[in-house]
N, C-alpha and C positions, 0 to 999 in steps of 0.2 A: 432471818432474824435482824433487826436494826441494831447497829452499834450503839454505845452509850453516847458518844460523842454527836451522833446523829439522831438521837432519840426525837421523837416528835413531841410537841405538847398536845396535852388532850383536855375535852372539854365534856360538859353533859348534854345529853339529848334527852328530850322528855316530851309528852303531851297526852293528848285525849284523843279517843276513837269513839265516834258515835254511828247510830244508824242515819242515813242520809235524809230519810222521810220523818222521822219521828223524833229525833234528836235524842232518843235514849242511848245511855252508855252501853258500851259492848265488851263484854268481858271475854278473856281468853283468845283475843286476837294475837296472831303470832306477829311480832315485829322483828325484823332482821335487818342489819347494817353489815354491809360487805367492804371493810377496808382493802385497800389494795395490799397493803404489806404486813397484815395481820389476820388472826382468825377472826370467822365471822362473830359479830356479836348479837345475841338472841335475847329477848324477853318476851312476856306475854301481857296483856293489859290487865288490870285487877277487877273488881267489881263494879267500880266507878269509870271504867273504860281509860284509866290512866297507865302510862308505863314510862319508865326511866331507864335509860342506859347509861352507866358511868364508864369514863376513861375512853373515850371515843376521840381516835387520832384527828388532829386538825387536818382539814383539807375536804375534798367533795368527794364522798361515797354513795354507791348504789344503796337504795333501800326498798324493801317491800313490805307490805302488809297483808296478811290473808287470815280469813275464817271460813269456816265450812258453812255454805250456804249463801255466801258474800261474794262479790267480784274483788278479785285480788287488785291491789293497786301497787305499781312499780313507780319508783323515783329514779330517774337516771343518776343525778347528781346532787346528794344533799350538802348544802354547806355548812361546816363546822368551824368555828371561829373560836378564840379565846375571848375574855371579857365579857361576854354574856353567854348564859346558856341559851341553846337553841331549844324554842318550845314551838312545838307544831299541834295542829289539830286537823284530824282527818274525819271524813264522812265516808262511810262504806256503804254501797248500795246492793240490796238483797236481790239475789237472783229470782228470775221469775220461773225458769226451768227446774225440774227435779233434780236430785243429787246424782242420779244416774247418768244425766246428759254430761255433755263435755264442760268442763270448767271454763269460765270466761275471764281472762285476764285482760286489764285494761292499765295503760299507761296513765299517770294523773296528767289530765289535759290542763295545763295552765290557762289555756285560751277559753276555756268553758266557764260559765258564771258560778259562782257558788249556791246561787238560787237554783233549787230542783225544778222551780215551775218556770223558768226563763230559758229558753233553749237557742232562740234564733238572733243573729245581729248581736252577738254578745261577746265581752272580751274580760277576763279577769287578769289581774296583775298585782303585784306584791309590792312592797316597800322595797324590797331589795332589787326589783327590777327598777324602781323610778330613780334609784341612786346610781345604777348602772347606764341607764340610757343617757346620752349625750344631750345637753340642752334643756333637760326637764328642770334642774334646780328643785328637786325633790317635791315636784308639783303633779298632782293627778292631772289637772287639765292640760298641762304641757306634755305629760306623758301621753295623753290621748292624741295629740297632734301628730304622733308617728303611726296611728292606726288608718286603715283605709276608710276613705270617706269623710275624714276630718281635716280640718286646716284651721288654721289662726286667723282671728279677725285682723289684728295687727299686731306688731313686735311690742307695743308698750303695754298690753295687758295680755291675759291668759284666756280671753273669751275665745270660744271655738265654734266654728261653724259646722255642723253636722250633715252631710248630704244635702247641702245648699240651703239650709234652713237658717233663720235669724238665731244669734246666739241667746237670746232673751227666752226660747223655748225650752230651754235645758232646765231639768230637775235636779237639785242637790239633796240627797238623803243620807242620814246619818242614824245608824243604830234602828233602821227600820222607820223613821219619821223624817218629814220634809224639814230641811234647815234652810235659812237664808243664805244667801251668797258667802261663802267663806273665805274672801279675798281682802287683803288691805288695797286702798286706793281704787275702790269699785268706781265705776260709773255711777250716774244718776240713777233714779227709780227705774226697775226693770232689768239692770244688769244682772249677770250671771258670772262676771269675771272681774280680774283687778290685775294690779302690778305686781303683788306678793301674795302667795297663798298663805292664810293662817294654819292650814292643816301642816303638822310635822310628821315626816316618815318615821318619827321614833313612837308615834301614836297608833299608827294605822296597821291593821292586818290586810288581808286581801280585799281589793276593792273591784266592783263589778262595773263595767261599763256598757251602756246599751245605746246602740245607734238607731232603732227602729222596731215597729212591731212589738212593742212591750208587753210583758206579762200583765195579767189583769190587776195585779196588786199596784202596779204603778199607774197613777193619775196624776192629773194636772203637769203633763209633759207633751210636748210636741217634736222636739227634735233629738234629744237625748236625755239619759239618765245616768247619774253617778250615784251608786249605792255604796255608801263608806261604812266600814265597821272599825271601831276601836279595838285593839288587843287588850288583853288582860295582862297586868303585871306579873312578875315571877311570883308564884306563892310558895317557894322554898327559901328564896334566897334574896338579899337587898342587892340591887344592882344602880349602878349610876352611869350617866353619860353628860359628856360635857363638850361643847362643840363652839368653836370659834370661827368666823369668817366674815365675808363680805354682806352676806344676807342677815347676821345678827350673832350675838352672844345666846347661846341656848344651854339650857341645862334639864335633864331629865333623872327623875327618882322612880324606882319601882321595888317593890317587895311584898311580902306577907304582912299582915296585921299582927299574927302570931304565927309559929310554927306548927301549932297544933290545931290551926284552923285553916280552912281551904280558901279564905278571902284574901284580897290582895289591893294594892294601889298602885296608880301609875299618873305621874304628874309631868308636865314639860311646860317650861316658860323661855320665852325668847324675847330680847330686847334689841333694837336696831343699833347695829354697830356703828353707822354713819353717825347717828345722834349723838353716840358716846364721843366719837373722834371730834365732833363739832364742840361739844363741851370742852375739849381739850385744846380746842383752838385750831384744829385740822378741818377745814371744811372742804372735803373732797369733790362734793357734788356743785361746788361754787355757791350760786344764790339758790339753787333747787336742794332743799334739804328734806328728805323722807324721813319722818319718825313714826315708829310703829313697835308695838309690844302685843304679845299674843298669850295666851294661858289655855292649856287643855288638861284635863283629868279624867279619869275613868276609875271608879272605886267599885270592886266586886265584893258583894256579900253572899254568902252561902249559909242556908238554914237548912235543918234536917226534914221538916213537913212543909215549910211553905215555899220551897224552891229557891231560885237564885234572884238577886237584884243586883242593879248597877246604878250608880249615880255618876253621871257623865256631863261633862260642860266643855264648851269651845268658846273662846272669846276673843276679840282684837279691838286695839285703839290705834288709829292712824292718822296723821296730818301730813299734807305735802303744800308746799308754796314756793313761789318765786318772785322775787321783787324786782320792780323795772329799774333799768339803768339809771342812775341819778346823774345823767350826763346829757343835756338836750343834744348836744353836738354828735352823741353816739346814735341817734334815733334815726334810723333810715327806715324802718317798716312800722306799722302800728304796733306790732306785737312788742317792739323794743320798749314802747312806752306803757306798756300793759303789765298787769300784775295779777296774781290770782293766789288763793288760798282755799285749802280743803281739808275737812275734818271728818271722821267716821267712827262710829262705833257698833260692831256687832257682835252678837253672841246667842249661844243658846244653852239651857240648862234642863236636864232631862232625868227622868228615872224611868228604868225598864224593869219588868218582872217577867220572870220565865217558870211557867209550874209545869212539870211532867206528871202526867195522870198515871195512876198505877196500873191502867191497862197495857201499859208500855207501848200504846200506839199514838197517844194524842197528847199535844202539848198547847198551852195558853201563853201567849205574849202580849203584855201590856206594856204600853210607852206613854209617858206624859211628858211634854216639853214646853217650855216657854223660851220664846226667841224675841229679840230686839235688833232692829237694823236702822241705823239712823245716819244722815250724812247732812253736812252743810258746805256749800262752796259758794266763792264770791269772785268776781272778776272786777278789776278796776282799772282806769286808765288814769295817766298822770298828765297834769297842765304842765305849761313853761314853768310854773313856779313850783312845781312838783306836789301840787295838791291831788289828792285822789278823789276820783269821781266813779261811782259805782256804775256799771254797764249791765252786771247780772248777778242776781243772788237767788240759790235754790236752797231749799229746805224740805227734809223729808225724814219722818219718822214711822216705821211700820212694826208693830208687834201683834204677835200671836202667839195664842194659846192652843196647843193641839193635844190630840189624845187618839192613840191607836191601839185597837184591840184586835188582834189576830188568833183565830183558832185553827190549829192543822191536825189532821186525823190521817193516819196511815191505816186505811181499810184491810188491805191486804198487800203482798208483794206486788201486785198489777195496779192498784188503785189507790191515790191520795187525793185528799180535799183539803183546801185552804180556804177560809171565808175571814173577813174582816170589816171594820168599822173605822172611820176615820172622821174626828171632828176637829174643824179649824174655826178659831174665833178671832178675827182681825180687828185691830185698831189701827188707824192711819191718820197722820197730820202732814198736810202736804202745802207747800208756798213756793211760789216762783214769781219774781219779778225782772223785766227786761227792760232796759233803755232802747227806745226808738231813735235812731238818727233821722228819720223822716219826718216824725212829729215832734221831736225835741222833747219827749217825756218819757217817764217811766211807767211802764204798763204792769199791771198784775195780771199774770197768766193763769195762776192756779192758788187758790186759796180755800183749802177743803179740810175738814175735821169729821170723822166718823168712825162706824165699826159694822163688821158685816160678818155673819158665820157662813161657812162652808161646809157641806157634809158630803161624805164619800162612803161607798160599800162596795165591796166585791167579793166574787167567789170564782174559785178555780177549781179545775179538776186535770189530774195527771193520770192518764190511762197507759200501762206498758202491754201491749197486745204480745209482746215477746222481748227477748234481750235485745232485739234489733229495732223494734218499732214502737215510737212513743208518740202519743197525741196529749197536746196540751190546749184546754179550752177554759173559757172564763168570761166574765162580764164584769165590769166597772161601771159604777152609777155615781154621778156628781149632780149635787143640786145646791145651787147658789142663791142667798137671799140678795144679791146685789142687783140682779135681774130676774130673779124669781123664776129660774129656768132649770129643767132637769135634762141631763145629758145621759143617755145610754150607749155604753160603749162595748160591744162584743170583741173577744180577742180569740185568737187560735193559732196554734202552731203545732209543727209536727216534725219528726225525726226519722229517717229510717237508714240504717246501716246495710247498704248493699253488700259490701263484704267486710272482711276484718279492718281494711284500711280506707273504705270509701262510706261517705255518709252524704245523704240527701236531706235537706232541711227547707222549710217553708213557713210562713207567718202572715197574718193580716190580723188587721184590728182598727178600730175608730178611737182616737184620742182627742182630747181637749185640754186647752189650758186657760186660765184666767189671766189676764194681762195685768201692767201695773195698774194700781188703783186711780191714778190721775187720769188714765184712758177713759174710765167711766164717770170720773165727777169733774172734770175740768170743764164740761161745757153740758148745758142741761138737756140736750137732745142724744148725749151719749148714754145716759143712765140705763137704757133697755138694750144696750149692744149685747150680741151673743159673746159667747166664749170663742177664739179661734179653735177651728177644729181641722183635723186630718185623717185620712184614710190611708194606712200603711200596708204595703204588700211586698214580700221579697220570697225570692227561692235561692238556695245555696247549696254549693257542692264542695266538699271537702275530700282531699286525697292526702292520706299519710302515707310516706315512703321512705326508704332507707332509715329506718328507724326514727330518726330525729328530724326529720322533714315534713313541713306540710304545706299542701298548695290548697288555697281556698278562694273560692269564688262567690260572690253575691249578685244578683240582679235584683233591683228594687224600683218599686214606682209609689209615688206617694201624691195624694189628691188632697190639697187644703181649700177649705171653704169656710164662709161666714168669717172672713178675715175683715177686721175693721179697716174702711178705705175712706179718703176724703170726700166730702160733699161739695164744698164751694168751689166755683171754677178754677181758682188758683192751686187748689189741692186736689184736682181730679185725678192726677196721677199717684197720689199719696197711698201706701199700703203698710200697715204696720209691720208686713214681712220683711221691710227693708230696715227696720228700725233695730238696733241693738241695746239702747237705753235711752232714757230721757222723757221729759214731760211732752204730752201732746195735748194742745189747748183749743183746738177748733173741732167743728161739728164732724161725726163719723157716722158711717152706717155699715152693718154688717153684710156687705154684698160682694167683697173681694174673693178672688179665686187664685189658685196658684197650684203649680205641680212641680215635682222633682223626679227625675229618673236616671238611672246609671248603672254602670256595673265597676265592681271592686275586685280586685285580683291581688292577693297577698300570698307570697312565697316566703317561708319562714323556716330558718334551721333554729331549733330550740338551742338552749344554752346547755350543751354537753360538749365534753372533751375540751372545756375551758373557752369556748367561742361560740358567737351566735351571730346571725344576719337577719334582717326583713327587708323584703323589697316589696313596696305596695304601689298599685296603680289605680286611679279612680278617675273614670270618664263620667261626666255627669252633665246635666242641663237643669236650670233652676228658673221657672219662669212665673210671671204673676200677671193678673188683671184687676184693675182698679175701675174707678167711675168712668174714665174715658173711653172704657171698652176696648182697649187694647193690649194685646198680649206683649209683655216686655221682659227684658233679663232682669232679675233680682240684683239686688246690691252683690250677692255673693255667688254670682254664676261664673266662676272662673274657669269652667270648661273641664280641666284637668287638674289632677294633683299627684306627684311622683315622690316617693319617699325612700330612701335608701339608708339604712343604718345598720349598725355592728359593732361588736366588741371582742376583745381577746384578753384572757388573763394569763399571766406568767408567774410561775412559783419560782421563788427566788430564796436565797439564804443557804447557809450551811445545813440547817435542819429541814429545809424546804417547808418552813412555815409562814412565809410572807408572801403577799401577792402584788403584783404591778398590773394594774388594769388600764388598758386604753380602748376608746370607742369614739365614734364618731357617727354625724347623721346629716343627710343631705335633703333639702326641700327644693323642689321646684314645682311651680304650679302657676297657671294662668293669673293674670291681674284681676283684681276685682272690679266690678262696673261702677261707673259714677254718673252723674247728671252734669253735664258742662256748666260752667259759670257764664252767666249772661253779662259781659262786660258793662254794656251801656246801661242796663238796667241796675247793675250793682254801684255803679257812680251816681246815678239818680237817687238811690235809696242810701246810700253810705253805708252799705253792709252787703255781704254776700249774697246774690240773687242768682238762683239756678234756673236755666231753662227746661222747666218742665215738660214741654212739648218734646224734649228729648231726654225722657227720665231713663238713666242708666243705659243710655246708647253707646257711651264711651266706655273704654277698657283701658286700665293702668298697664303700665309694662308689665312683663312676666316677673314673677317674684322668685328670688333665688338665694339660698341661705345654707351655710355649711356650720354646724355646731361640732365642738371637739371636748373630749374631755379625757382625764388621767388621773390616776390614783394609786397611792401605795399603801399598803395595809401592814402593819408590823403586828405580829403575834406575839405576845410574851406568855409567860406560864399564868399569870394572874390577871393580865389586863390586854388590852390591844389599842393601838391607835391607827388612824388613817388621816391621811392629807390627801386632798384631792384639789384638782384644777378643773373648772367647767366654763366653757366660753361659749356663749351664743354669738353666731355670726362671726366666726372666726376670720374670715376674709374681709370684714368690715365693709359688705356691700350695704349702702343705705338705699334700701328699696322705697319705691315711691309710695307716700302713703295716701295723698288727696292732692286737690287744687283748691286754692281758696283766692278771694279778693281781698287785696291789702289796701286798707282804707288809707293809710299814709303815701304810698306810693301811687295808688289808682290804677293798680295793674294786677294780673292774675299771677299768682306766686305757687310754687310748687312745694309741699311738705314732704319730708321723708321719714322713714322709719329710724330707728336706733341703729348705730353702728354696732361695734364689737361690744359685749356685755361680759367681761370676764369675773368668775366667781371662784374665790379660792377659801378653802377651810379646812380646818383641822379639828378632829374629834377623838376623844379618849372614852373608852368603855371600860369598867371595872365592877 
């Protein structure tokens, strides 16, 4: 027994348990927590599948859940802290075999997706992992950069390249419906990333990430899928979180609408710290001053007969600018006398409804959401008298009304069926103007306004031959009014458990994605372009050993077709596959091809015994063919990516209630490909002109980066606080980003990525 002076603090652990396929509540589930220095804590779920365990000692403890007829779940180390109640949601899978057969016990595999119809090339991670991994800055996209087959496009934003594909092929989804790019300081139209994520770790529960061969319900995606879910607020107790750091001042509030009602609210707001300091006269960023604020909320309503409703929202405002130097003697490069500004507004507002049928097998989920994404940017140059002259101006507004209706039925323990309809109605307004140094006039590149519906439908079937063999099949259909085309996309996946610790998996399918609206509207000949399409295939093998270790490898091949490529002679090597964002204002045709193939190997030690590590290796090739009929490297054909990351926790203090965390990450990959600058042509045109006959023949030097993070958590009886330091590129290596022509010096100059990016924060929860 612990002495009084060394008695640990305690906290509450609660949650809900449902059937994995039907989402029906499961009663009488046995829930057991096994603290190291006290007796087991035991309870069972009530008729609503809910459980609550009081006075659980602070620390990490084994936990298990079991119910007759269902597969048991074991958790190696459940984290319990003061300041916030630990809220958990579990889904148990019904056994296929009879009760007389040997019971199947499974560890809760955090690497598998929460979506029961998505089995291959999938990874699930929690908000706790985002905060634990070095260099992630609590950002899902930066978290994914640690996974096999994923690399960053550059250090200045969080756009990711998945298996050699363009970042613009990524789909963001929240609460079951597509959302616009959820990042501050995003690139122009078509971008899927930005400098700072709008998503707060305070708002998110488990996130699913897919890198290929997506399940049938995921349409409008070519390279990867982020499937985000907002957590519900505490239904019993009001809780607060305040956080201050380089990334912003943040506050979160959650709690029940009333103690007799099962509904709850969760709200999170953040404002840029750098902007606040600038208002106080402290301009840490010099001439560059990023301003941003974001708001997210999730209101949960529960009714007795109509099911549950949620009202959710996510939005952000941001601006960024840099003034030119007001000193002509300091102008050595063209960029010295150039200045720019950028502003952005993005947001989504949605309502979900979940209705569970009385047959205990079927549920209907409906989501309706409206989203807005708008951005404006302008680049000027100063004359010797400091008068501004506009070089480039871009504006775009995309608004979408979406509705998603999903019906899921668990026919029996072996078979589940899911069908759905998605309606998207787009409104867009686009304008782009650029000054030509060759003609000495400003050209209007894009000026379009319009609307267009997009319809999607899907059907999925999951069949369990046994506890060890599962087949996933489905079909996704997409019809677009933009080009009046219908796309049929069959999908299939399979899992076979060879032994208790070995699993084989395979998947294949067709996929398509609508491009940025400017691609279709900027030139009359582009209105009938096809969607970019891809055939994905993969096989995988997983071995779990020594209880906490996993070795996973996947082989994949992707064939891309109907890619928009340039028609005119000067664009005959152009393909949309090399674009990450931006307007395209010249004629295109859908005859481009491409392929990606590679092998990914992951060795992972799960977070047990207060430490973890992951080693990943990706060897790959990424090629494309445009109108010049030549197979070339894509811009993202780095060839290889190596990641090594890990972390360790140390329990400290008299009562062993406090935690010191250390973590680090190493990234080493081949350099991205680029098209060399044609110096003579650039001098003649007074702007950067690249030698398209050598498109992406050159390769930048290898990319190498080390991230580091440390934290200290102090658990008090009724509250807890955490101070953390996270640094991207702790060794301050400025990797080469690109080469451009400098108009002022009339030479080719090299631009580099950011150096060290330190982020310190302090958070309190009570």
